[in-house]
N, C-alpha and C positions, 0 to 999 in steps of 0.2 A: 654362821650361814645366814641367819636372819639379818645380821648387820649388813652383810653384803647385799642382800635383797633391798634393804632400805636405801643404801647408797645408790644402787642402780635406779631405784624408783625416783629418788631426788634428781638424779642426772637427767632422767627422762622428762621429769616435770620442768626442769630448767630449760631443757632443749625445746619443749613445747612453748614455753614462755618466750624464748628467743625467736622461735619461728613466728609467733604471733606479732612480736614487735618488729621484726626485720623481714618477715616473709611477705608474699604477695597479698595475703589476706588482711593485712593491717598496715597502718602508717608506721614508717620507721621513725626511730628516735631523731634521726637527722632531719627528716621532713617536718617533724613537729617543731624542732628548734628553728628551722628555716622559716616556717610560717610565722612563728613568734617574732623573729627578726624582721620579716617583711612588714608585719603589723606595726612595729616600732618605727620602721622607716617611713611608712605612710603617715603616721602621726607627726613625725619630725618634719617632714616636707610640708604638711599642711600648716604646722605651727610657723615654719619659716615664711610661708606665703602670707600668713596672717600678720606678720610683722612688717610686711612691705605694703606701703600705701598704694602703690601702683597695682599690685596683684590682689590684695585683699578685697578690692572692689568688684572682682569678677569671680564667677563660679568655675573653678578649675578642679576637675576630678583627678584623684591620684590613686594609682594602684601599683602594687609591687609584687614581683615574683622572682625569687632567687637573687634578690638585690638589683633587679632591673626594674626601673620605675617607668610607668606609662602615664603620660599626662594627656587628658582630654578636656574639652570645653571650648569656650570662645573668648577671645580678647580682641580689642579694636585695632591692634597694629602688630607689626613684626617685632617692634621693640619689646612689648609685653611678652610676646611668645618666647623670644630669646632670653629675656630676663627670667621667666619661669624655668626654663631649662637650666640656666646657670645656677639659680638658687637650688634646684633639685640636685644637680651634680655636686654642689658644695656641701650637701647633707651627708653626715656620717653614715657609712654602710652602703651608700648608693654606688653600684658598679657601672651602671649605664642608664641613660635616659632615652626613652622612646617618646619623642615629642609629637603628639597627634593633635595638638591644639589648633583649632581653626581660627582664621583671622576674619573678623566681621567688622569692616569699617563703619564707624559711627555707633558702635555698640556702647550703650550707656551702662554705668554700674548698676548692679541690682539694688532695688529699693531697700531691702533689708540691710545691705552693706552700707548704703548711704546713711541710714538711721543709726547703725552701729558706729560708723565713723564720727557722726555728729555727737553721739553720746560720749564716745571716748575723748573727743576734743574738749567737751564741756568738763569732763572729769579731770583732764590734764590741766586745764586752766584753773579749776578750783584748787587742785593740789599745789600748783605753782604759787597761787596767791596766798594760800594758807602758809606756805613755807616763807614767803616774803614778809607776811605780817608777823610771823613768829620771830623773824630775824630783826625786826624793827624795834629799837629800844623804846620808842614812843608808843608803839601800837601793840606790842606782844601781849600785854596784860589787859587790853581793852575788850569789852564785850561786843565783838563784831561778828555778826553772822553773815554768811555769804551763800549765794546760790548762783548757778550758771545754767542758762537755758538758751540754746542756739547761739552760743558765744556772747551772750549779753549777761554781764555780771551785775547782780543786785546786792548792794551792801545795806545791812540793817543792824540795829543794835544801838549802843551808846558809846560816845567818846566824850572827853572832857572839854576839848578846845576846838575852835574852828580850824586851826592848823592841822589837828589830827584828822579831822574829817577830810580836808583837802589832801593830806598825805596818803590816806587810805585809798582815795579815788585815784591819785596819781600812781600808786603802786599797781592798781588794777589796770589802768590804761596802758601801763608800760609793758604788760605781758603780751607776747606775740599771739596773734589770732583773736584777741578780744575785739568784738565789734563795737560795743558801747558799754557804758557803765551807768547804772541807776543808783544814785547815792541817797539812800533813805536814812543815813546815820543821824541820830539825835545828839545835839551838842548840849551837855548838861551845864557847862560854864562858858557861855558865849563871850564873856568879857575877859576871859583868861588870856594871857600872853606868854610868850616864851621867857619873859623876864622873870617869871616865877620859878624858873629852873635854877637850883643852886649852882653857883659858880659861873653863871652866864650873865655877862653885863647887858645893859639895855641896848647898846650899839651892836653888840654881837648878835643879840636876839633879832634886831631889825635886819641885819645883814643875812642871817639864816632864812628869815621869813621871805625876804626879797628874792634870794636865790631860789627858794622853793617855788615862789610864784612864777618866776621866769621859766623854771624847769617844767612846771605844770602847763604853762602857756605853750611851750614847745611840744610837749607830749600831746596836747589837744590837736596839734597840726601834724602829727606823726605820719599821716598818710602822704604828706608832701616831702618826706625825707626818706632816703634809703635806709638809714639807721639813726634815728633820733637819739638812741641811747649812747651814741658815740660823742654826743655834745656835752661837755662839762660846763657847769655854771658856778661862778664864784662872785660874791658881792662884798663890797667894802665901802661904807659911807655913801651908799647910793650909786657907786660906780660898779658896773657889772663887767666881768671878763668872761668871754666865751672862748673855750679851748676845745681841743679834740679835733675831729676830722669830719668832713662832709665830702660828697662825691662830685660836687660841681660848684661853680661860682654862683649859680642861681640859688642853691641851697644855702650858701654862705650869706648871701644878701637877704634871703628870707628869714634866716635865724636872727639876723640883726634887726630886721623890721619888726618881727614878733616881740623881741626883747624891748625895743624902743616903746612899744605900745603898753608895756606893763607899768602900772602906776608906781611911782617911787624911784624909777630908774633915771638917774641924772646924766650919766655918761656911759658909753659902751666901748670896751676894748675888744675888738673882734680879732682874736688870735686863732680862729679856725683855719686849719689847713685843708686844701683841696686835694683829695686823693681819688682820682677817677676810678670808677669800677671797671671791671673787665667788660669790654663791649664798645658800643659807639662812643665817640669822643664826647666829653662833657661840654656843656654850653656855658 
């Protein structure tokens, strides 16, 4: 008899708990799960916006309820508004997007966003340069410190030869978005040449050095090329061969003129091909 009473009591207790969880007086388990899912959706959409250079610059608010995402805020054009909706729709768990973003022509990115974007750009340049230095057989073991501020790279520390100092600067200048390079590297053995490298003849060393000097000269004028990295340089006995591609005949002629001005160049074989970029015809 007592056992039956205890069973009935437990059933009543369980029923009260169920009423609390699923009744009108409390949140149902389903609602709790849905709110958690909506919170994840909001975070995922915001993260996706943060990965977009066009959208991360503007303050876009995100809310979600039952899988329906509501976007508010301001952007400068219909393009950004449509992009925000497309990014949100492509986010896992989003069932529908209510795009209430307002278009404000001439709207400028938020100051905080500009600062963050500049900081990220500096960090990316630094990481890219560190990777390139580590991959260079001549520079990977050198004591090179680098810093990046407003896309200006500063090199400091020590290298052994003038060629290594030039090579480090060339690597930095070759990185996309680098504005300029301040080369404060100290050369500990200024009279050293590449002929000291085992297995490399004196003529081969001179050819390598000449090719590097031409490449460096071209990189210094990279703003005048669509893609200066597409130009390959080889040297042999003072004769330089340019190969690869440029987007116009003007670039082809400019590359030859820059090469001709490098000390030690006797003859130029201009094998550059002209491959026009998509757009207006090349001159």
